[in-house]
N, C-alpha and C positions, 0 to 999 in steps of 0.2 A: 336767825339763833340757833346757836352751837348746840349740836346735843353733846350733855354729860354723861361719862362712861367710867364706871367703876371698875377698874383691874383688878378681880380679885387673885392675890397671889399670896404664896407663901405658905399658912396654915399649917399643920404639926404632923402631918404624914411624914415616912421615912425619905418620901422626896420631894420637901420643902425647898431644896438647894433649887432643885430642878425647876422649880415653881417660880421661884423667884426671878431667874435665870430666864426664863419664858414670859412670862409678867411683864419684866421690865422691857424687853424686846417687844412684845405686844403694844405697852403702853408708847413706846416710841413711834412706834409704825402709826400710832392711832395721832397721835398728838403733829405727827408731819403731814396728816392733811387735813387738820382743822378741827379735829374734835377737842372738846376740854377733858381731860383727864383726870382722875384722880387714884393714885394707886393705893389699894387697901390690902395691908398685911396680915391677913386673915387669922384673928383668935376667937375665941369663945363667945365674945359681946359682937358677933357681924350681923347679927340683927338687929341690934340697936344703935353700931355704925351706920349701918345702910338706911336706917329709918333716918336719924339724923341728916345725913346727907343728900339723901332724895334722887340719886342718879336716872338719868331716861333709860336707861341698860346697863347691864351687870355684864361686861366679857369674864369667862370663868377661864384661870389661868391657874386654877389649882389641879393637882396632880393625887394620884392615890383617893383613900380611904378622904370621908368627905367632902372633896371635890370631885370625883367621878363617880361617886356610888349613890347619887341620888339625894344626899342628904343637902347640901348647897341649895341644888333644886328644889327642893323643898321649901327650904328657907326663901330664897327667892319668891316661890308660888306664893307663899302665904303674905308676902311683903305685896304683892303683885309687882314685880321691877322683870320686866322680860330680859332675857339672857340669851347667850350664845352657847353653842351646842346641845346636845341633847336633852330630853326630861326627865323627870323621877324616875318613872317605871324602867327607862331603855338606859339609864344611867345603871340604876340597882340592878340590874339584867346583865348589862355588859360586862360592870366588874366582878361578876360571879362567871369564869369562864366553864365551867362544866353545866352551868343552868343556859348559859349562853348558847354553847354548841347544841344544846338541846334542843332548842327553839329554832335556833337556824336549820339544825339538821331536818327536823319535822317538815319543815317549809319545804324543803328539796334545796337547801342549800349543801354542798360537799363541804366534810370536815373532817380534819387530820385524826387521825386516832390516837386516841392519850387514854391514861388512866389516873386514877387519883388515888395516893398514898399518902400517908402521913412523913411526917419529916423524919420520925422517928425509923420508918421501914427505910425510906431514901439513905438515910447514912449507915446501915448495916451492910448494904449489899445492890447492886445493880437492879433496880426495879424494871428494867426493860433491856434487851440488846443494843448498847452504845452503836451509834451516837444518839444522843438525843436531850431533849432540853426540860429543865427544874424549873417552875416557874411556881411562885405562893398562889397561892388559889384566890384571894381576894385584894389583889392586884393586880394592875396591868403591865408592870414590868417588876424584873427580881431587883429592884434599887437595892442598896444599903448594904453594908457590911453584915454577915450573920443571918441572910434573908432564910425562913423556915421554909422548905420548900413543903408543898401541899399537893401539886398537880406536876403529872407528866407528860408531853405532847410530842409525839414521836409519827412524823407522817410514816408510813409507811413504804413507801419509793425512795424514804431515806438509809432504810434499814441496811445494813454492810457498804453505805458509803464512806469514803474516808474523808 
């Protein structure tokens, strides 16, 4: 029996295009080794769509909010559909960089120096000595134009580096 995999991609985050590209690549790879694949461009009716499709497993190729923050994982848990990647709690924690750093640091894992600042403070002046990286607090990557910077991360060993 061929397993049916629903590849979840697209969605409505600012990382939609990245998700569509990676989802299509994952779907092709799964098909090339014999899986029956349904490509699902995720919309807000995803629970109904998945209930109708009844896949054996879901491959989560969604990026950003809803895809990596524990939300789609919660939907899949409720529908009792096994899925790829981390679960609800790990996903919800990982999307919040500041909270994830607190947890891993408490477990003894070294973390880079960082400060949380509002996008308004970051727009007015340097919040750390350059170079540093501004990333949004609730996303994994600073994708999309006009990204609102909420978090600054700087490895102290890079201070003064050119």
